[in-house]
C-alpha positions as CSV (number, residue, x, y, z in Angstrom):
1,M,164.9,-45.2,241.8
2,G,163.6,-46.6,245.5
3,H,161.5,-44.7,247.9
4,A,163.8,-43.2,249.9
5,G,165.5,-42.3,247.1
6,M,162.8,-40.6,246.0
7,A,161.9,-38.7,248.8
8,A,165.5,-37.7,249.4
9,A,165.2,-36.5,245.8
10,A,161.6,-34.6,246.0
11,V,161.5,-33.7,250.3
12,R,162.8,-29.8,250.2
13,Y,162.4,-27.4,253.4
14,I,163.1,-23.8,252.6
15,R,163.1,-20.8,254.4
16,S,162.2,-17.7,253.2
17,G,164.6,-14.4,253.6
18,G,161.9,-12.0,252.4
19,T,162.8,-11.7,249.3
20,R,162.4,-14.4,245.7
21,I,163.0,-17.2,247.5
22,A,165.8,-19.1,245.6
23,V,165.2,-22.7,245.6
24,P,166.7,-26.0,244.0
25,P,164.7,-27.9,241.8
26,V,162.9,-31.1,242.6
27,D,162.6,-34.2,240.6
28,A,159.9,-35.3,239.1
29,L,159.0,-39.2,240.6
30,P,159.0,-41.7,237.3
31,R,156.0,-43.0,236.0
32,P,154.6,-46.4,237.2
33,D,155.6,-49.4,236.5
34,L,152.5,-51.0,234.6
35,R,150.9,-54.4,234.7
36,A,147.7,-56.6,233.7
37,I,145.7,-57.8,236.7
38,R,146.6,-61.0,237.8
39,A,143.6,-63.8,237.9
40,D,143.3,-63.7,242.3
41,E,143.4,-60.1,241.7
42,R,140.0,-58.3,241.9
43,A,139.9,-56.5,238.4
44,P,139.7,-51.9,239.4
45,V,136.7,-50.1,239.3
46,D,135.5,-48.8,235.5
47,P,137.4,-45.3,235.1
48,H,134.4,-44.3,233.0
49,E,132.0,-45.3,236.1
50,F,135.0,-44.2,238.5
51,R,134.6,-40.4,236.9
52,R,130.7,-39.7,236.4
53,V,130.6,-41.1,240.4
54,L,133.6,-38.8,241.0
55,G,132.3,-36.1,238.8
56,N,129.3,-35.1,241.4
57,F,131.5,-34.2,243.5
58,A,131.8,-30.5,242.6
59,T,135.2,-29.1,242.8
60,G,137.0,-25.4,242.6
61,V,139.1,-24.9,239.6
62,T,142.5,-23.9,239.4
63,V,145.7,-22.5,237.5
64,V,149.1,-23.8,238.7
65,T,151.6,-21.7,237.9
66,A,155.4,-21.9,238.0
67,P,158.1,-19.2,236.6
68,T,160.0,-19.4,233.2
69,I,163.5,-22.2,234.3
70,E,166.0,-21.7,232.4
71,G,166.6,-23.8,228.7
72,E,162.4,-22.7,229.0
73,Q,160.8,-19.5,226.5
74,A,157.8,-18.9,228.7
75,P,156.3,-19.9,232.8
76,A,154.6,-23.6,233.5
77,G,151.2,-24.2,233.7
78,F,148.2,-26.4,233.9
79,A,144.1,-26.6,234.9
80,C,143.9,-28.2,238.0
81,Q,141.0,-29.9,239.8
82,S,142.5,-31.4,242.3
83,F,143.6,-28.4,245.5
84,S,143.1,-28.1,248.5
85,A,144.3,-26.6,252.1
86,L,146.7,-29.5,253.9
87,S,147.6,-27.8,257.1
88,L,147.1,-24.2,259.0
89,D,150.9,-25.0,261.4
90,P,152.7,-25.2,259.2
91,P,151.0,-23.2,256.3
92,L,150.2,-26.6,253.8
93,V,149.0,-27.0,250.5
94,V,148.9,-29.7,248.1
95,F,147.8,-30.5,244.8
96,M,147.5,-33.9,241.8
97,V,149.0,-33.7,238.9
98,G,149.0,-36.8,236.6
99,R,152.6,-38.6,236.4
100,T,152.5,-38.3,232.4
101,S,152.2,-34.7,232.1
102,T,154.4,-32.2,230.7
103,T,154.2,-29.3,232.7
104,W,154.8,-31.4,236.3
105,P,158.6,-31.3,235.3
106,R,159.0,-27.7,234.7
107,I,157.0,-26.8,238.5
108,A,159.6,-29.6,239.6
109,R,163.1,-27.8,238.5
110,A,161.4,-24.5,239.1
111,G,160.6,-26.0,242.6
112,V,158.0,-23.8,243.0
113,F,154.4,-22.8,242.0
114,C,151.5,-20.3,242.4
115,V,148.0,-21.5,243.0
116,N,145.2,-19.0,241.2
117,V,141.9,-20.1,242.6
118,L,139.4,-18.6,239.3
119,G,136.9,-16.7,238.9
120,A,133.7,-17.4,237.9
121,D,134.0,-15.8,234.6
122,Q,137.4,-17.4,233.5
123,G,136.2,-20.9,232.6
124,E,137.9,-20.0,229.0
125,L,140.9,-19.3,230.4
126,C,140.9,-23.0,232.1
127,R,140.1,-24.5,228.7
128,R,143.2,-22.9,227.4
129,F,145.6,-24.0,230.7
130,A,143.6,-27.9,229.9
131,V,145.2,-27.9,226.5
132,S,148.6,-29.6,226.5
133,G,151.4,-28.1,224.7
134,A,149.5,-24.9,223.7
135,D,151.5,-21.0,224.0
136,K,149.1,-21.1,227.4
137,F,150.5,-17.3,227.9
138,A,150.1,-15.7,225.0
139,G,148.0,-12.8,225.6
140,V,147.3,-13.8,229.3
141,A,147.8,-11.3,232.2
142,H,149.7,-11.9,235.2
143,T,152.5,-10.4,236.9
144,P,154.7,-12.2,239.4
145,A,153.9,-13.5,243.2
146,P,155.4,-11.9,245.7
147,A,158.0,-14.7,246.8
148,T,158.2,-16.5,244.3
149,G,158.0,-14.7,241.0
150,S,155.3,-17.8,240.0
151,P,152.7,-16.2,237.3
152,R,149.8,-14.5,239.2
153,L,147.0,-14.8,236.8
154,T,145.7,-11.0,236.5
155,G,141.0,-11.7,237.8
156,A,141.8,-14.7,240.2
157,A,139.5,-14.2,243.0
158,A,142.4,-15.9,245.0
159,W,146.0,-16.7,244.8
160,I,148.2,-19.1,247.0
161,D,152.5,-18.5,246.3
162,C,154.0,-21.7,247.0
163,T,157.3,-23.3,247.3
164,I,157.6,-27.2,246.8
165,H,157.7,-28.9,250.2
166,A,157.0,-32.6,249.6
167,V,156.2,-34.6,246.5
168,H,154.6,-38.2,247.2
169,P,153.6,-41.6,244.7
170,G,149.9,-42.0,244.5
171,G,149.1,-44.0,241.7
172,D,149.1,-43.4,238.9
173,H,149.4,-39.6,240.4
174,L,151.5,-37.3,242.3
175,I,150.7,-36.0,245.4
176,V,152.7,-32.5,245.6
177,V,152.8,-30.3,249.2
178,G,153.6,-26.7,248.8
179,R,154.8,-24.5,252.1
180,V,153.0,-21.2,251.7
181,E,155.2,-18.4,251.1
182,A,152.3,-15.9,250.6
183,L,149.0,-15.5,250.1
184,G,146.4,-12.9,248.9
185,T,142.3,-12.2,247.9
186,D,141.2,-10.4,245.2
187,T,138.2,-8.2,246.7
188,D,137.1,-7.5,243.1
189,A,137.2,-10.6,241.7
190,T,133.7,-12.2,240.5
191,P,132.3,-15.3,243.1
192,P,134.6,-18.7,242.0
193,L,134.4,-20.8,239.1
194,L,132.8,-24.3,239.9
195,F,132.8,-27.6,238.3
196,H,130.6,-30.4,238.0
197,R,129.7,-33.1,236.6
198,G,132.1,-32.2,233.2
199,R,129.8,-28.2,233.0
200,F,131.4,-25.4,234.6
201,G,128.6,-23.8,237.2
202,E,129.0,-21.1,239.3
203,L,128.6,-20.4,243.0
204,T,124.9,-19.0,244.5
205,V,124.8,-18.0,248.2
206,T,121.3,-18.6,249.3
207,T,120.0,-16.9,252.8
């Protein structure tokens, strides 16, 4: 499938009718072809050094969820650090997911997702959703997000309910753009969970 075909399959423009949104599935992009580095090419940055240096950039932690789809017995979800706001008009957010992810195809087929911004006391919840193949939702309290029905995790500091707007290739990851349909915060939530140098942390406000 060429880039034009991938774009045609991935991009969806969604209009909300005020109730749960019915959207067509989004095709997951194929995994990238792998090849050896030629002698005349610059060697890539060492992966361990890449992670070490970029680990100095503190990020928030989210869990991206999608509702149960036909043929599945549970919702889909995975822990995600690579999340960001993208656009105010229209309201867009973005997250990145590895092409080898087993959860992404389920989110793509659902066509919708909810970003749950985790609180400082939800480190164990993050670890649960970082494990592949486990029953991630067993015992986890959640309610349907208002626009898409994606799981909204109880106790999350904030939630952003989205339809998939576009998907772009980005090396060994996919760049998923979501159009925000609904969002909110939990006023009783703890400060956000942070991740820095391979460890969880908590925001400390100074004056």
